[in-house]
C-alpha positions in Angstrom: 53.3 13.6 -2.3 51.1 14.0 0.7 48.2 16.4 0.5 46.9 19.1 2.9 50.3 20.5 3.9 51.6 17.3 5.5 55.0 15.8 4.5 55.1 12.1 3.7 57.1 9.9 6.1 59.4 7.2 4.9 58.5 4.3 7.3 56.1 2.7 4.8 54.2 3.0 1.6 51.7 0.5 0.2 51.3 0.4 -3.6 47.9 -1.2 -4.5 47.0 -3.5 -7.3 44.6 -0.9 -8.7 47.5 1.5 -9.2 46.7 3.5 -6.0 48.8 3.9 -3.0 48.7 4.6 0.8 51.2 7.0 2.5 51.7 8.0 6.1 52.8 11.2 7.7 53.1 12.7 11.2 51.6 15.9 12.6 51.4 17.6 15.9 48.3 18.8 17.7 47.6 20.6 20.9 45.7 18.6 23.5 44.5 19.4 27.0 44.8 16.6 29.5 44.1 16.9 33.2 47.3 15.3 34.4 49.4 18.3 33.3 49.0 22.0 34.2 49.7 23.1 30.7 48.5 22.6 27.1 50.4 19.6 25.6 51.5 18.8 22.1 50.8 15.3 20.9 52.4 13.4 17.9 49.6 12.2 15.6 49.6 9.8 12.7 47.9 10.6 9.3 47.2 8.1 6.5 46.2 9.2 3.0 45.1 6.9 0.2 45.4 8.1 -3.5 44.0 6.5 -6.6 46.0 5.9 -9.8 45.4 9.5 -10.9 46.9 10.8 -7.6 43.5 11.9 -6.3 43.2 11.8 -2.5 40.3 9.5 -1.8 40.7 8.7 2.0 42.4 10.5 4.9 42.7 9.2 8.4 44.0 11.1 11.4 44.4 9.0 14.6 43.3 11.9 16.9 39.9 11.9 15.2 39.2 8.2 16.1 41.4 7.4 19.1 40.9 8.8 22.6 44.1 10.1 24.1 42.7 9.6 27.6 43.1 5.8 27.0 46.9 6.4 26.8 47.5 8.9 29.6 49.4 6.4 31.9 51.9 5.7 29.0 53.0 9.3 28.6 55.8 11.2 30.2 54.0 14.4 31.3 57.2 16.3 31.5 58.2 15.6 27.9 58.1 18.4 25.3 55.4 16.5 23.4 53.4 13.4 23.9 54.7 10.6 21.7 51.2 9.2 21.0 51.9 7.6 17.6 54.9 6.3 15.7 53.6 4.4 12.7 56.1 2.1 11.1 54.0 -0.3 8.9 50.8 -0.2 6.8 49.0 -3.5 5.9 45.9 -3.9 3.8 44.0 -6.7 5.6 42.2 -9.6 3.9 38.9 -7.7 4.3 40.5 -4.6 2.6 40.6 -2.6 5.9 43.9 -1.3 7.2 46.2 -2.5 10.0 48.8 0.0 11.2 51.7 -0.6 13.6 52.0 2.1 16.3 55.4 1.5 17.9 55.0 4.3 20.4 52.1 2.5 22.2 53.1 -1.1 21.3 49.9 -1.7 19.5 48.4 -2.7 16.1 45.3 -0.7 15.2 42.8 -2.0 12.6 40.8 0.8 11.0 37.8 0.8 8.7 38.9 1.9 5.3 35.5 3.6 4.5 34.5 5.2 7.8 37.9 5.5 9.6 36.5 4.0 12.8 38.8 1.8 14.9 37.8 -1.8 14.5 40.2 -3.2 17.1 43.4 -2.6 18.9 46.0 -5.4 19.5 48.3 -4.8 22.4 49.1 -1.5 24.3 46.9 0.5 26.7 43.8 0.3 24.5 44.1 -3.5 23.9 40.9 -5.2 22.7 42.1 -8.8 22.9 42.8 -11.6 25.3 46.3 -13.1 24.6 46.6 -16.8 24.8 49.9 -18.8 25.1 51.9 -15.5 25.2 53.6 -14.9 28.5 54.4 -11.3 27.4 50.8 -10.5 26.5 51.6 -8.9 23.1 54.2 -6.8 21.4 56.6 -4.3 22.7 58.0 -1.5 20.5 57.2 -3.5 17.5 57.7 -3.1 13.7 56.3 -4.6 10.5 52.9 -6.1 11.3 51.7 -8.3 8.4 49.1 -10.9 7.6 50.6 -14.3 6.5 49.1 -16.4 3.7 47.3 -18.5 6.3 45.5 -15.5 7.8 47.6 -15.2 10.9 49.3 -12.0 12.1 53.1 -11.8 12.1 55.0 -9.2 14.0 58.6 -8.3 14.5 58.5 -7.6 18.2 61.5 -5.5 19.1 61.2 -6.1 22.9 63.2 -4.0 25.4 66.1 -4.3 27.9 64.1 -2.4 30.6 60.8 -2.8 32.4 58.9 -5.7 33.8 58.3 -7.1 30.3 62.0 -6.9 29.2 63.0 -9.5 26.7 65.1 -9.9 23.5 63.6 -9.3 20.1 61.4 -12.0 18.7 59.1 -12.8 15.8 55.6 -13.7 16.8 52.7 -15.3 14.9 49.2 -14.9 16.3 45.9 -16.6 15.3 43.5 -13.7 15.5 39.8 -14.5 16.4 37.9 -11.3 15.6 34.7 -12.8 16.9 35.8 -13.9 20.3 38.6 -11.2 20.4 41.5 -13.6 21.2 45.0 -13.6 19.9 46.7 -17.0 20.3 50.4 -17.2 20.0 51.0 -20.1 17.6 54.7 -19.6 16.7 57.6 -17.4 17.9 61.3 -17.2 17.3 64.2 -15.8 19.3 67.6 -15.7 17.8 70.1 -18.1 19.5 72.2 -15.0 20.3 69.2 -13.2 21.9 69.5 -10.1 19.7 67.8 -7.0 20.9 66.8 -4.5 18.2 66.8 -1.0 19.5 64.9 0.0 16.4 63.9 -1.2 12.9 63.4 -4.8 12.0 61.0 -7.0 9.9 59.6 -10.5 9.4 58.2 -12.1 6.3 56.6 -15.6 6.1 57.5 -17.3 2.8 55.3 -19.7 0.9 57.4 -22.7 1.9 56.8 -21.9 5.6 60.2 -20.3 6.2 60.6 -16.9 7.7 62.9 -14.1 6.7 63.9 -11.8 9.6 65.8 -8.5 9.6 67.0 -7.9 13.1 67.1 -4.1 12.9 69.7 -2.2 14.8 71.6 -4.6 17.2 74.4 -3.1 19.3 77.8 -4.1 18.1 76.6 -5.5 14.8 75.8 -4.4 11.3 72.6 -5.5 9.6 71.7 -9.1 10.3 69.3 -11.1 8.1 68.2 -14.6 9.1 66.0 -17.2 7.4 64.6 -19.9 9.5 62.3 -22.8 8.7 59.2 -23.5 10.7 61.1 -25.8 13.0 63.3 -22.8 13.9 66.4 -24.1 12.2 68.6 -21.4 10.6 68.9 -22.1 6.8 70.5 -18.7 5.8 72.2 -15.9 7.7 73.8 -12.8 6.4 75.6 -10.3 8.6 77.0 -7.0 7.3 79.9 -5.1 8.9 79.1 -2.5 11.6 77.8 0.7 10.2 75.5 -1.0 7.7 71.8 -1.0 8.5 68.6 -2.4 7.0 65.1 -1.2 8.0 63.3 -4.1 6.3 64.2 -7.2 4.3 62.1 -9.2 2.0 62.8 -12.3 -0.2 61.2 -12.3 -3.6 61.3 -14.3 -6.9 62.6 -11.9 -9.6 64.4 -11.8 -12.9 67.3 -9.6 -13.9 68.0 -9.6 -17.6 70.1 -6.4 -18.0 73.6 -7.1 -19.1 76.5 -6.0 -16.8 79.1 -5.4 -19.5 81.3 -2.7 -18.1 81.1 0.4 -20.3 77.9 -0.6 -22.2 76.2 2.7 -21.2 73.3 2.3 -23.7 72.7 -1.4 -22.8 72.9 -2.7 -26.4 75.3 -5.5 -25.6 78.1 -3.8 -27.5 80.8 -1.3 -26.4 81.2 1.2 -29.2 81.1 4.9 -30.1 77.4 5.0 -29.2 78.3 4.5 -25.5 80.2 7.8 -25.6 77.5 10.0 -27.1 
């Protein structure tokens, strides 16, 4: 459970090797910006980290470390509230700091896990990077930002059907140079059907170089899961009937050793009177 009277959000949770975990929540705050004649309400993102004893050891609220003035041009001043943050993934980076995906502003934000300060922002109005080899200059309405085993950053980039940067959904892989502040697109994948995910979606780089992609919500389709190799050849594709959705898909090695004998309620490999007690 979240602390300090916030309610945990279901977009992501990170369970840590030390038994701790990181949750996220949303809140609303009043803000005063000169572009409107009234006091506005902004959607804010809160992270909390707990140790294995469920003690709160770190809390981060984006309004304490990010300047809303950097985002003014991206807001609709006539809206009931300013959709400043919509967090949809939490990633513990290789240096133990945290990368969050803020879909509302099409940005990844890396924060210091000790001080809470923003280390860098990838994409969006407060972008810190120069994009190389990417004609779209970063993500748009993205989900599921993850480090790959080679240190690159992989993003499920939802894209959009409107605006000057309109394009179908894609998966992008960037080489991130945090010294020279460059993000070089080294791999991307569009589905041959040019799917456009209105929401949801994920991408996972496997150890063999393949990529598992969940295409989120695609109009006229149920959930679609695709595995492609590095040469962008489809090696597996699963499509569910309309009405079925998946927020995120991952491929894992796992074992299942529980018997599936119908009626064996107590799982002792026998069907007898004990199953009725």
